[in-house]
C-alpha positions in Angstrom: 22.6 -28.9 10.0 22.4 -32.1 12.1 22.5 -31.5 15.8 25.0 -33.1 18.2 22.2 -35.2 19.8 21.3 -36.6 16.3 25.0 -37.5 15.7 25.2 -39.4 19.0 22.0 -41.2 18.1 23.3 -42.3 14.7 26.6 -43.6 16.3 24.7 -45.6 18.9 22.4 -47.1 16.3 25.5 -48.2 14.2 27.1 -49.9 17.3 23.9 -51.6 18.3 23.0 -52.8 14.8 26.1 -53.3 12.8 28.2 -55.2 15.4 25.5 -57.9 15.8 25.1 -58.0 12.1 28.8 -58.7 11.6 28.8 -61.5 14.2 25.7 -63.0 12.7 27.4 -62.9 9.3 30.4 -64.8 10.6 28.2 -67.5 12.2 25.8 -67.8 9.3 28.3 -67.7 6.4 27.9 -71.5 5.9 24.1 -71.1 5.2 23.7 -68.5 2.5 19.8 -68.4 2.6 19.9 -67.9 6.4 22.7 -65.3 6.0 20.8 -63.2 3.4 17.6 -63.4 5.4 19.3 -62.2 8.5 21.1 -59.5 6.5 17.8 -58.2 5.1 16.2 -58.2 8.5 19.0 -56.2 10.1 19.1 -53.8 7.1 15.5 -53.0 7.5 16.0 -52.5 11.3 18.9 -50.1 10.5 16.6 -48.2 8.1 13.9 -47.8 10.7 16.3 -46.6 13.4 18.1 -44.2 11.2 15.2 -42.7 9.2 14.4 -39.9 11.8 18.0 -38.6 11.3 18.2 -38.6 7.5 16.4 -36.7 4.8 13.9 -38.6 2.7 15.2 -40.5 -0.2 13.0 -38.8 -2.8 14.3 -35.4 -1.6 17.9 -36.6 -1.9 17.3 -37.9 -5.4 15.5 -34.8 -6.6 18.0 -32.5 -5.1 20.9 -34.4 -6.7 19.5 -34.1 -10.2 17.7 -30.8 -9.8 19.6 -28.4 -7.5 17.3 -25.9 -5.8 17.7 -22.2 -6.7 16.0 -19.1 -5.2 13.0 -18.0 -7.2 13.6 -15.2 -9.6 12.3 -11.8 -8.5 8.8 -11.2 -9.8 6.4 -8.3 -9.9 5.4 -8.7 -6.3 2.7 -6.5 -4.8 5.2 -4.6 -2.6 7.6 -3.8 -5.5 4.8 -2.7 -7.8 3.2 -0.4 -5.2 6.5 1.4 -5.0 6.3 2.3 -8.7 2.7 3.6 -8.7 3.8 7.3 -8.7 6.1 6.8 -11.7 3.8 8.5 -14.2 4.6 10.4 -17.3 3.1 13.8 -18.3 2.5 15.0 -21.8 0.6 17.8 -23.5 -3.0 16.9 -24.2 -5.0 18.1 -27.2 -7.4 21.0 -26.5 -10.9 20.0 -25.5 -12.5 22.0 -28.4 -11.7 21.9 -32.0 -11.1 25.6 -32.1 -7.8 25.3 -30.3 -7.0 27.1 -27.0 -4.5 26.3 -24.3 -3.3 22.7 -24.1 -3.9 20.8 -20.9 -1.8 18.0 -19.5 -2.3 14.2 -19.6 -0.7 11.5 -17.5 0.0 7.8 -18.0 2.1 5.0 -16.7 4.9 3.8 -19.0 3.6 0.9 -21.0 6.2 -1.5 -19.8 5.5 -0.7 -16.2 1.7 -0.9 -16.7 2.1 -4.3 -18.4 4.5 -5.7 -15.8 2.5 -4.6 -12.7 -1.0 -4.5 -14.2 -1.6 -0.8 -13.6 -4.7 0.5 -15.2 -7.2 3.4 -15.1 -10.4 2.1 -13.6 -13.7 2.6 -15.4 -16.9 3.5 -13.5 -17.8 -0.1 -13.4 -14.4 -1.2 -12.2 -14.4 1.4 -9.4 -17.9 0.5 -8.4 -17.0 -3.2 -8.3 -13.8 -2.5 -6.3 -15.7 -0.4 -3.7 -18.9 -2.4 -3.7 -20.5 -2.0 -0.2 -17.7 0.2 1.0 -17.6 3.4 2.9 -14.9 5.9 1.7 -14.0 8.9 3.7 -11.8 11.8 2.6 -10.9 14.4 5.3 -8.7 17.4 5.1 -8.5 20.8 3.4 -9.2 22.1 -0.1 -6.8 19.6 -1.6 -8.8 16.8 -0.1 -11.9 18.3 -1.5 -10.4 18.2 -5.0 -9.7 14.5 -4.6 -13.3 14.0 -3.5 -14.4 15.7 -6.7 -12.3 13.3 -8.7 -14.0 10.4 -6.9 -17.5 11.8 -7.6 -16.7 12.3 -11.3 -15.7 8.6 -11.6 -18.4 7.0 -9.4 -21.4 9.1 -10.6 -22.8 9.7 -14.0 -21.8 13.1 -15.5 -25.1 14.8 -14.8 -25.1 13.7 -11.1 -21.5 14.7 -10.7 -22.1 18.1 -12.1 -25.1 18.6 -9.8 -23.0 17.5 -6.8 -20.1 19.9 -7.4 -21.7 23.1 -6.1 -22.7 21.4 -2.9 -19.3 19.9 -2.5 -17.7 23.3 -2.8 -19.9 25.1 -0.2 -17.4 27.0 1.9 -16.0 25.0 4.9 -18.6 22.3 4.9 -18.9 18.5 4.8 -20.4 16.5 2.0 -22.0 13.1 1.6 -22.8 11.1 -1.5 -24.0 7.5 -2.2 -24.0 5.1 -5.0 -27.1 3.2 -3.9 -26.9 0.5 -6.6 -23.5 -0.6 -5.2 -24.0 0.3 -1.5 -21.1 2.8 -1.7 -21.0 5.7 0.7 -18.6 8.6 0.1 -18.0 11.4 2.7 -15.9 14.5 2.6 -15.0 16.0 6.1 -13.8 19.5 6.2 -10.7 19.3 8.5 -8.1 21.8 7.5 -6.0 21.5 10.7 -4.2 18.5 12.1 -6.1 18.8 15.4 -9.3 18.3 13.4 -8.0 15.0 12.0 -6.8 13.8 15.4 -10.3 14.5 16.8 -11.9 12.6 13.9 -9.7 9.6 14.7 -9.9 9.7 18.5 -13.6 10.6 18.9 -15.8 10.8 15.9 -14.8 7.4 14.3 -14.8 5.6 17.6 -18.4 6.7 18.2 -19.5 5.8 14.6 -21.5 2.5 14.1 -18.7 1.4 11.8 -15.4 2.6 10.5 -14.6 3.6 6.9 -13.2 0.9 4.6 -11.0 3.5 2.9 -9.8 6.6 4.8 -7.8 9.4 3.1 -6.5 12.2 5.3 -4.3 15.2 4.5 -3.4 18.5 5.9 -0.6 21.1 6.1 -1.5 24.0 3.8 -3.5 25.9 6.5 -0.8 25.1 9.1 1.9 26.5 6.8 0.0 29.6 6.1 -1.4 30.4 9.6 1.2 28.8 11.9 4.3 28.5 9.8 6.2 26.2 12.2 7.4 22.9 10.7 8.4 21.4 14.1 4.9 22.0 15.5 3.5 20.5 12.4 5.6 17.4 13.0 4.3 17.1 16.5 0.8 17.3 15.2 1.5 14.6 12.6 2.8 12.3 15.4 -0.5 12.8 17.2 -2.4 11.8 14.1 -0.2 8.7 13.7 -0.8 7.7 17.3 -4.6 8.2 17.0 -4.7 6.2 13.7 -2.7 3.3 15.3 -4.9 3.4 18.3 -8.0 3.2 16.1 -6.6 0.3 14.1 -5.7 -1.7 17.2 -9.1 -1.3 18.8 -11.1 -2.6 15.9 -12.6 -6.1 16.0 -12.6 -6.1 12.2 -9.8 -5.5 9.6 -8.7 -1.9 9.9 -9.4 0.6 7.0 -7.0 1.2 4.2 -5.4 4.5 5.2 -3.8 7.0 2.8 -2.0 10.3 3.5 -2.5 13.0 0.9 0.9 14.7 0.6 1.5 18.4 0.1 1.4 19.8 -3.4 4.3 21.6 -5.0 3.9 25.3 -4.4 4.6 27.7 -7.3 5.4 30.7 -5.0 5.1 33.6 -7.6 1.6 32.4 -8.6 0.2 32.4 -5.0 -2.6 34.9 -4.9 -1.9 36.8 -1.6 1.1 38.4 0.0 0.7 36.3 3.1 0.9 33.1 1.1 3.9 34.2 -0.9 5.7 35.1 2.4 4.9 32.0 4.4 4.5 29.3 1.7 7.9 29.2 0.1 10.1 26.4 -1.1 12.2 26.4 2.2 9.1 26.0 4.3 7.6 23.4 2.0 10.7 21.3 2.2 10.7 21.6 6.0 7.1 20.4 6.2 7.8 17.5 3.8 10.7 16.5 6.1 8.4 16.3 9.0 6.1 13.9 7.1 9.2 11.7 6.3 10.5 11.7 9.9 7.4 11.4 12.1 6.6 7.7 11.3 3.2 8.5 9.8 3.8 6.6 6.6 3.7 2.9 6.0 7.3 2.9 4.6 8.4 4.1 8.1 6.2 1.8 10.1 3.3 4.2 10.3 -0.4 3.6 9.4 -0.7 5.6 6.2 0.3 4.9 2.6 1.5 8.1 0.9 -0.3 9.6 -2.1 2.6 11.7 -3.3 0.8 14.8 -4.6 4.1 16.7 -4.5 5.8 14.4 -7.0 2.7 14.4 -9.3 2.4 18.2 -9.2 6.1 18.8 -9.9 5.6 16.7 -13.0 2.5 18.6 -14.2 4.2 22.0 -13.5 2.6 25.4 -13.9 0.3 24.3 -16.8 -1.8 22.5 -14.2 -2.4 25.2 -11.6 -4.2 28.5 -11.8 -3.0 29.8 -8.4 0.2 28.0 -7.6 -1.4 25.8 -4.9 -4.6 24.2 -6.2 -4.2 21.9 -9.2 -6.4 20.9 -12.1 -8.6 17.9 -12.0 -6.1 15.8 -14.0 -3.7 15.7 -11.0 -6.3 14.4 -8.6 -7.5 12.0 -11.3 -4.0 10.6 -11.2 -4.0 10.5 -7.3 -7.3 8.7 -7.3 -6.1 6.0 -9.8 -2.9 5.5 -7.9 -5.0 4.9 -4.7 -7.3 2.5 -6.5 -4.5 0.5 -8.0 -2.9 0.3 -4.5 -6.2 -1.1 -3.2 -6.3 -3.6 -6.0 -2.8 -4.8 -5.2 -3.4 -4.9 -1.5 -6.6 -6.9 -1.9 -5.0 -9.2 -4.5 -7.6 -8.5 -7.1 -7.4 -7.9 -10.8 -8.8 -5.0 -12.8 
């Protein structure tokens, strides 16, 4: 829209230029050559004076023949990331030819995978994506299962099998490296929210560098031993504050941060009376609400992108859990590939 100042400028230019042009035309009408020369000169002067107030001629011509329309919606990174958890589950064939119980298998719908480019990463793909990176996974037993999925993808089968007993040493940390790619992977045993807050506020601030990918998750121990959703929410708010503080203090790009959501709990399958009493559907829903309401997730302005284990485990159902709380490796394989595809999209790479 043209401003009032521009309108006044146009009017003044017209008065200054067109009035003398008219008078000149009256006096020069008896000499046609002189008249047209004067008219051309004044027309050029008009163009020079009015050009700042008018759109360019090419723009006017193009817009008159080709009206501009908003671009059609495309598979933008933001929209595709929101579909990452839309996986399908189906029965898988038994691992041995003799039959036995069927497992479960997951996949993205073909149309969605094609539109957004979702794909399972091979060992080479993952190693290329994480080349030179430090990945840290911190939390409870569920975080340890995600770490196992990472090791099974990044290491060869023999090395991954050898690492598993060390990874599952009771209440301990674990470190692994893929030397050929300069990749470091750490698991930090941190079952309570206060452990994660201390990791963010103290341990990582003192470290020589920060992780490139940081996955945190907690809540199962709090639900079992404290059983207070509101207090859990307060602890989540502290984690979010500590993560934001860490991000803002870094002179380099902050790590990609993910939050490992709580799994679906199959209460009758829980293996102790205390778990069945404290870890029920009502309490799980209350804890999930605190995650939604405490601004810890990116969708709410927080620092973490959600890895929605609850949604994935509800799809896999009882066939995927031996104890109603810990799920089979196929679930954490899905979590891992969702995280990797989010990293691919955020870094604008292609698999």
